[in-house]
Every structure is written in C-alpha cells, then in structure tokens.
N, C-alpha and C positions, 0 to 999 in steps of 0.2 A: 029109051027114056023112058020106059016103063020104071026100073030099076034104079035108075038116076035120083027119081020120085020117089022110091020106096027105100030107101036109105036119109034122104033128107027128110021123111017123117019118123025115121027110126031114131036119128040124131038126137033129136031132143028128150026123148023117154030114156035115152043109152044112158046120157051126159048127165039126168038129174038120177040115177039108179048109182052111178060111180059117185057122186058127190052123196048123199044117203050114206053109202057105203064105207066109206071114208070119215062119216062125222062119226059112226056106230064104231069104228074101230079108232077112237081117239085113246089120246095117253092117258090112263088112269092117273099120274100125278099128278099134270096137267087138270085135270078134273077137278081133283082135291083141293090142290091152289087156287081156284077160279071160284071153287062153291064157301070161300073165307070173306065175309064184310069188309074185312081192312086185310089190307096188303102185310103187316107186319105177323099175322096169323100164322102164317108160314113158318113164323120160330118158333120156336118150344118156352116151354114155363115151366119153372117146378113140378106143378101140379102134376103136366104130361111128363116128364121127364120121371115121376113117379110111380106114372103108369106103365111104363116099360119094362115087359119082364125076359129073360131069358127063354130061347126058344122061339122069339115072333119073330118074321122076316123083313125083311126092309120094306115094304109094301103095307104091313100091319102098323110098323111105327109111321110111318110116313102119315095113313089115316089118323093116327092119334094124334101125332103132331098138329097135322094140317097144312105140311110143305114136304120137300125133300128138301134131304139136309146137302152139304158142299162136303167133294169127295176129297177127303186130301191124304189116304194112301189106299191102297188094293182094302175093300172092306172094310174101311173103316171112315164115318160121315162126321161131319161137324154142323152143330146147328147152334148161330146165337141166340142168347136170352130176347126173348119178347121186352122186358121191360129193361133189363140191366144190363148197361154197355159192355160191364165186368166180368162178363160170366158169360160162359158157353157152356155146351154139351156135347159130349165125344160119344160113339155111338160106335160098336166095333161087334163086326158079322165074321162067323165061318160058315160055306155050304149055307149063304142067306139066311143064316138063324144068329138071333143075337146072342153072343158071348157077353158083351161086357160092355156098362157106360159109366162114364165118370163126369162132374162137374168140376170146369176150368177156369181158371182165373181167366181174363183178356187184359192184356198191356194197352193201355193207350197208346196216340199218337202225336201227344202234345208236342207244337212250335215253340213252346215258352222258353 
C-alpha cells in the first residue's frame, strides 16, 4: 500500500517535469514565426532578401526573414513577398549553406 501512495505522489512532479522539458525543446522555426507581430511577417520582403548572404544556414535565413520557406525542391525554398502578390523569392542551399538566391515573378490565378 505504501509503494502505491509513493507512486501517486511522484506522478504529478514527473508529469510537470516532462511538460517543461518538451516546452524547452521546442521547434526554433515555430518560435521564430510566433515572435512575429503579424502573420504575414513570416514572408520575405526586398530588404530581408538583400540581407541574405552566401554561406548562411537555413535557420539563419529563417531568422532574417521571420519565417520558414516552402520547400519546392531538395535544398530549394520559396518565400512569398510580404506586399507584392506578383513577386516571390527562391533561395537555394547546398550542404545547408546558401549558394544562390533569386527574385521570381509570380503569375496570378484570375478566373476572368
């Protein structure tokens, strides 16, 4: 009977410890995106694009931009422009280092 009571008293602190551990080991990209004031800030703008330099890691790019890109190919990510619906940004990596970046035109999907 005593061991059962001991396990009951131990279960709550163990549960709290596990939850604290899981929160502390969160996804850094989610933390970066949630730190933005507005949802659209996870997209890229021209100023952020100009700050990107060769040999930056993907996580450094995400920190600069404020959000994760959409993976379009292996080692290639796309960000939409924060303001312009007709512009996007492609960033290419090799061995987790930025090797190329480009501005692309985005075609609309009009139903007229």
